[in-house]
N, C-alpha and C positions, 0 to 999 in steps of 0.2 A: 273179619274180611278186610283185606288191605284196601285203602281208598284208591280208586282209579284216578286218571288224569283230571286236571281242572278243565271245566267247560264254562265258557263265558256266554252271556246272552246279549243280543243286539235287538233293540226295540225298533220295529219297522213302522214308525209313526206315520211317515209320509205314505207308504204303500198301503197301510191300513185304510186310509181314506180313499186312495185311488181305487182300491179293490172293492170298495163298498159303495162308492158314489162318484160324483162328477167333480166336486170342488174340494178345496183344502181350507183348513182353519185360517182365520185372519191373522195378521202379524201379531196383534196384541193378544190373541188367543194362544198362539204358539209361545209367546214370551211368558204367558201365565202358566202354561202346563209344564214348561221346562223345569222349574224348581221342584215340582211334585215328582217328575220322572227321576230327578237326581235323588230326592229324598227316599224313593223306593229302594235304592241301594243295591239293586240287582243287575243293573245294566252297565256293561263296559263300553257299549257303543249305542248310538242312536242314529237312525237314518233321518236326515233333516230335509233333504230336497232331491232334485234330479228327476229323471224320467219326464213325466208330463207336468211336474210341479210348476216350473216357470210359465209355461204356456197357459196352464189352468188359472194361475194367478192373474195373468193379463186378461183372460176372458172374464174374470170377475171384476175387472176394472181396478185391480190393485197392483202395486209395484212389487214384483217377486224379490227384488234385492233387499227391500226393507224387511220382508218376512224371513229370508234366510239369515240375515244379520241378527234379527231379534231372537231367533230360535237357537242359533249356534253360540251366541255370546255366553249365556249362563252355563251351557254344557261345556264349553271350552274352559271356563273358569273353574269348573268342578273336576276337570281332568277326564271327562268322558269323551271318547273319540267320536267325531261326527263323520258320517259318510253319505255319499250321494250315489245316484245311479245315472250312468250315461250310456248312450247308444253308439259309441264308437264313431263310425263314419257319419252317423246321423246326429251326433251330439245330443241335444235335448229335444229334438223334433222328429217328425215322421219321415223325413226325406233327407238326402245327403247334405253335408255342410262343407264349405270350403276349408282347406287346411288351416289358413290363418285364423279363421273363426274358431276352429277346434282348439288351437293353441291358446287363444285368448281366454277361452272358457276356463281352463285350468288355473290360469293366473288369477282370474276374477274370483272363482269359487274358493281358492285357497285363501285369498285376501279376505273373503267374507267369513272365514272361520271353518271351512270344511276340510277335514283332515285326509279322508280316504275317498277315492273314487272307484266305483265298481264299474269296470268297462266291459260291456258286452256287445256282441254282434249277433244279430238274429240268424245269421247263417253260419256262425262259428268260423268265419273266414279270418285267419290270422292277419291277413293284409289290412283288414279294417281295425283290428285290435292293437297290433304292435305299435303303430305310430302314436296312438293315444297313451300307451304305456310310457313312451319316451316323453311326450308332451307333459304328462302328469308329473313325472319325476323331475323334469326340468323346472316345473312350477313349485316344487317342494311338497307335492302330495304323495301319499302312499298309493301305489298303483295296484289295485286288486283286479286281476284278469278273471274273466268269467267263462264257464262252460255252460251253455244253454242246454238244459237237460230235456230230452224228449224220449219217446219210446217208439223205435222203428227198426226194421231189419238192418239198417246201415249204421245206426247209432249204438255201437258196441263199446265195451270197456276199452278195447284197444284203440278205437277211434278217439275217445275222450282222453285217454292217457297220453296218446301221442300229441294231441292238441295241448294238453297241459305242459308237456315237455317243451314244446315250441315257445309257449308263452313265458315260462319260467326262464328259459334260455335267453329270451328277448329282454328280460329285466323285470318281469312281474314280481312284486313283493309278496303277493298272496294270491290264492285261488279261491273263487267262489263257485259252488255248484248251485246254479240258479234253476231250480225246479219250478218254473213259473206257472205251470198248470197242475203241479202236484201229481203228475202221472208217472214219475220215475218210480220203478219198483224198488221197495226197500232193500231187498237182498242185493240187487244190482248196484244201488247207490253205495252200500257198504263196501262191496268189492271194489268199486271205483276209487273210493277214498283210500282203501288199503293199497291199491296199485300205485296211486300217486305218492302216498306217504312212504312207500317202500323205496322209492327213488329220490324223494325230496323230503326227508323227515323233518327238516327245519322250516318248511314252507307252511304258513298258516292256511288252514282250509276252513271256510265259512259255508254253512249250508242254509239255503233259502228255499222253503217249500210251502206252497199254498195247500189249503185244506180241502179244496173242492171235491175231488173224488174219494177222499178218505184215507189215503195212504200216509199222510204226513207224520203222524205220531210214530208209527212203526219206522218210517224212514229216518226220523231224527234219532231214534235209539240205535239203529243200524250204523249210521254214519259216525256217531259218538263211539260206539263199540270198536270201530275200525280206524279211529285216529282223528276225527274232525275236532276243531278247536273252538269254534264259535257257532251258535245257532240263532237264526233269526226267529223272533217270536212277536206276538201281538198281545193286546190286553183288552179286557172288556171295556166298553160295550161293543167294540167292533173287532172281535176275534172270531175264529171258526168260520163256518160257511165257506164262501169262496176266498176267504182272507187267509189268516195264518193261525196256527194253534196258540192258545193262551199260555203266557209264561208260567202261570201257576201249575198247570197240568204237566208241562214239560219239565219244570224244575222238580216236581215230586217224582216223576218217572225216573229221571236221571239220578236223583238222590237215592232212590230205592235200589237202583242198579249199582250203587257204590261210587258214583262220580263225585268229585269235589265241585259243588255248585253253590252260588251265593244264596243267602237268605233274602226273603222279600219282606220289606216293611209293609205289612198289610194295611196299616192305618193310612199310609201315603197312597197305597194302591187304590183303596176305596175312595179317597179324595180325588185322585187322578181320574178314576172311573166316573165319578159324579161330574167332574168338570168336563170330561170328554162328552158325556151325555148332554151337558148344557150347550156344547157346541152344536150337537145334533139338533137340539130343540131350537137353537137360535136361528139357523138357516140351513145347515148342511143336510139335515134329515129330509128336507123337501126334495133333494136330488139323489137320494139313496134308494136303490131298488130293494124291495123286500126279499126277493129271491137270492140276493147276494149273501143273505144270512143262512142259506140252506146249502148242505152238501148234496152232490148228485153223482151217482155212479155213471150217469150218461157221459160225464166228462172223461171217463176212462177211454171211451172209444174215439171221441172227437179231439181230445187233447187241447182244448182251448184254455188259455190262462185266466187265472182269477182276476188279474189286473185290468182286463178289458171287459169283464162281464157287465159292468154298469153301462158302458157305451154300446155294447152289443144289444142289450135289452132295449135301449132307446132306439137303436136302428131297427130292431125287430118290430117294435110298436109302430115305427114310421111306415113300414110297408104292409103292416097287418091290415089296416083299413083299406088300402088300395087293392090288396088281394081279395078281401071279402067283397068289395064292391064289384069286382069282376065276376066272382062266383055267384053273387046274387043276380047280376044281370044275365047270367047264363044258366039260371035255375039249378045251381049246384050248391051243395051244403057248405056253409061257412066253416072256417077253421078257427079254433080257439088259439090263444097265444101259446098254450102248451103244445098244441098240435104243430104249430109253426116252429116252435123251438126244437122239437124232435126232428122235423124235416130238415132244419138248418144243421143240427148236429150230424145227421146222416149224410148230408151233402158235403160238410167239411171233411168227413171221413172219406168221401169219394174224391174230392178235389185234391186233398193234401198229397197223397202219393204221386198224383199226376203232375203236380208242379215241383216234384223233386224232393219231398220231405223237408222243406225248410222248418227248423224248429219254430214252434208257434209262440213267438214272443214278438213284442212291438219292434218294428212295424209289420213284420211278416204275418203275425197272427191276424192283424187287421186286414191285410191284403187277401189272405186265404179266406177269411170270414166274409169279406166283401164280395169276392168272386162267388162263393157258395150262396150268399144271400141273394145276389142278383140271378144266379142260376135257379134258385127256388122260386123267386118272383116270376121269372120268365117261363119256367116250366109249368107253373100253376096256371099260366095263361095260355098253355098249349104251344109255347115257343121252345127253342133249343137252349143248350148250354153255351157258355163262353161268349155271350153277346155283349157283355158290359165289363170289359177289362180296361182300366184307365192306364195312363202312361207309367205311373209308379208301379202298378202291378206288372206291367210288361217289363219294366226295368229289372224287377226281381227275376222273372222268368228268363229274360235274355242274358242274365249274368252281369248286368251293369250296376247292381248293388252289392255284388259279391258272388263268390262261387257257390252254386246250388249243390247241396250234398249228394242228391240223387240224380236220376235221369228225368228229363222232361218228357211227358207223354207224346208219342208221335202225332197225335191229333193236334196238339198245341204247337208242335214244331211246324207242321204243315200250315196251320193258321197264321203263324208268324211270317212264314215265307210268302203266303198269300197277301199279307199286308205290307210286304217289303221291309220287314224288320230283320235286323241282324243280331246274331248271338255274339257275345264277347267274353273273353277270358282275361281282359286287360285289368290292371289295377283300377278299381272303381274311383279312387280319388282323382284320377286324371280327367274325369268328366266334369269336375266341379272346381274351377279355378278360383284363386284368391279373390276376395271381394271387399276386404275391410276399407280400402281407400274410398270406394264408392259410398260406403255407409258413413264414413267420416265426413265426406262432402255433404251428404244429406243432413247429418246432424248440424253442421255449421250453417247450411242454408236455412234450416228451420229455427236456428237459435236455440237448439236443445242442449242442455248440459250433458257432458260426457259422464259425469258421476265419478265417485271415488273409484280409482283403479280401472277406469273405463267401463264400469259395469253397465251403464246405460247404453253405451255404444254396443256392448255385447248383446244386450237384449234386442236391440234393433236388428243386429246382424243375424241373431239366432232365430228370431220370430218376427220377420219384417212386417208382414200384414197385420198381425195382432198388435205389435208395438205401435204402429201408426194409428190404429183405431183406438188403442188405449190412450195415446196422447191426445187424440181429438175428443175423448170422452164418450165416443160411441159405444165402446164395450161396457162402460159403467152403466149407461142408459139401458142397454140391452139386458144386462144382468139384472138390474133392478126390476125391469119389466117382467123378466122370466121368473124372478123370485116372487113378485106380486101375484103372477098367474098361478104359480105352484102353490102358494098359500091359499088362494081362492079355490083352486081345484081340490085341495085337501079338505077345506071346510065344506065344499059342496058334496064331497063323498060322505061326509058325516051327516048330511041331511039339512045343512043350513041353507036358507033361501038367500036371495041377493041382498036384502036389507040386513039380515043377520050377519052375512059375510062382511058387509061394509062396517057394521058396528064392531065386529071382532077385529077387523084390520085397523080400526081407529083407536082401539083400546090403548090407553097410556099415552095418547097424543094430545096436542093442543091445537086449536083452530086458529088460523090467521083470517080475521074477518075483513070484509071490504069496508074501509072507513067512509066511503061515499058512494053515491050512485054514479055509474058511468060505464065506459068501455075499457076492458082489460087490455093492457099492452105489456108484453114481456120485455120490451126494450123501449127506451125513451124516444128513439127514432126508429120505429119498427120497419123491418124490411120484409119482403115477401117470403113466407116460409118461417117467420119468427116462431120459435117454439118455447114452450114452458121448460123450466129446468128439469133435469132427470130426477126421479125418485132416488133417494140415497144421498143427494147433495147435502153437504154440511153447511149450516148457517150459524151466524153468531148474532147476538142481540144488537139491534140497530142497523143490521145490514140491509141494503136495498133489496127488495124482493120482486116487486113489479110496479107498474104505473097504472093509474086510472085516469082516463080523459073524461071530464065531467061534461054534462050537456051544454055547459057554457063555454067549452073549449079550453078549460084549464087542465093542466097536467099535474096530478098529485102523486107523489112518490109514496109507496107502501113499504114500510120497513118491517123486518121480523121483530117480534117483541120478546123473544127468548132464544137461547142457544139450543141447537139440536139438529136432527137429521130429517130431511124431507121424506114423508111417508106417502102422501097422496096429493095430487094436484086436481082441483075440482073444476077449473075453468080453462078454456082455451083462448088462444089469441083472438081478439076482436069480440069476445063474448060480453054481453051486457049483464051487469050485476047491480043489485040494489044494496044500499048501505046495510051492513050486517051479514050479507051473504057469505057463504064459505068460499074462501079462495084456495086454501090448502090446509093440510094437517102436518104438523111437525112433532116428532118424538123428542121431548126435552132430553138434553144431555145432563150428566151429573155435575159437570163443571160449567159455570157461567163465564162466557167470554163476550167481549164487546167489540163492535166495529170501530175502527180508528176515530171517526168523527162523531161517534155516538155520545150523547150525554143523557143521564137519567132524567126523566121528565121533571122531577121536583127541583133538581139543580137548574134546569133550563128556565123554569118558571121564576125561580129566585133571581137569576141573572137578568131576566127580562124586566122584572119589577124594579131593579136598581138602575137600569140603563134607559128605560123609556121615559119621555117627558111627562111630568105631572099634569093631570087634567085640571084646568082652571074652571071652577064651578061658581055660579052666581050665589051671593049671600042669601041665606034663608032657605036654601034648598037642602 
């Protein structure tokens, strides 16, 4: 049998994490896994960032630019192409972005080592995609334009083929079929690839399909049989479920079908698998939903994407207790989380056609889900639908985020008129004027560095609220607090009591004791509202930690006595402690560092012995 065409694999490392949980690996973790990904030898491409990556990094109190550079550098050096996901008009966030910020994004990301950008629009509106194609190419990036795949009466092969024609004519270098919910039917997807390739045989087609409803393996075979060039895959321990098929299975399937596919270095695969699991054990696993490892045929009906399942389950749990409280107070049976999930899926299926069949991908999947969730919440309490639609959702319905593919339900049209809202078919970008000058002014006023290639300016402009709170340290404190709570909750579920939990949380840490009795001050000149440092704060040996005012009015400085990360603070501002009491616990770092004015105690004692005056003693003593 003659060998069929060559198929390349792209590892969706960023999306693997987003589809399974809330956060992403730290910069040093991404730098550590990259060499193993390279050593596996089977990936021509790796998705390094994009989508929610930058925002999620900020929410964890980390600089996303450091993470992108750390991840892309070894991959670039190995000749593996890196790619990112962007949301066209929305850039890297959930709502529209000014044009000058969109242009800056491509210059910044290319400078950071990202080769390809996958540009998609949740409404498949060419007006939102084509400007980004031009911006990306001007910045030196490969512009991969995207067809957001869904299954509805209006999303036909002709619909998608015509869209592909427009995007390729506008300059798109490649086309991606983004089957974000995995609900594209295999035969349909094969015929779509065949249709595009028949007119554009030299255009690279990449397929991205989630595993949620179970179609993905068949879909990958069909698109390859009909001319696709690159397949997005995942790897254990976070493949399958709502995520993506594992590279091992897809490689074997395609090899058996006669395709030219690369071999996998299984030794490197297993080491990468182990390292990825260590990231889960470190902290990421505390924010990963167990149901995201499960497939569900219920997704065939509602069409929700794998990438939002983590946030959706968190939202669902948020309203679950409120709904059950109402039901208890009205002598009605409570709902389990599974009962509520089915109600939500059914409501999404009801809402989706009535808001015009927007493809269920970020941010429109969230908008449709939010409307459905609030409908369920209100209807469970005996109220009606459509009572909680915010401005972003209305902008989708009104056409201010792009052209809706289908027709808006007459009930919603009437509700919009009742509220004095107007529908629009104007280019959405005109509603969002340039804004970089204002952000430059803010950076200068705050004395913030613009960063290499203006990357810090870009972060502020793309995620203003999150970036400001990142710079203040608020997001780091909130993240460390949520992580501590998640760890405690996990231990409590295992049957640990409070003392056991404290003991477990302090494992591998060292205590900072109070050197004297007195009142704890977190600043030498405390102000009202003075607070202890956030957990996760890094300290080096000899660094000032806090102060203690003795009963005699003396202020004594307490220094850290080793290098590490703050795990727990045991005392608050103004609290009285006795000598030897626990002030805090720090997890020691592997590398010892010292504060600039720190001297080891033995050296200090020796210096004092040679400089202080000799004591004159009487003879005979």
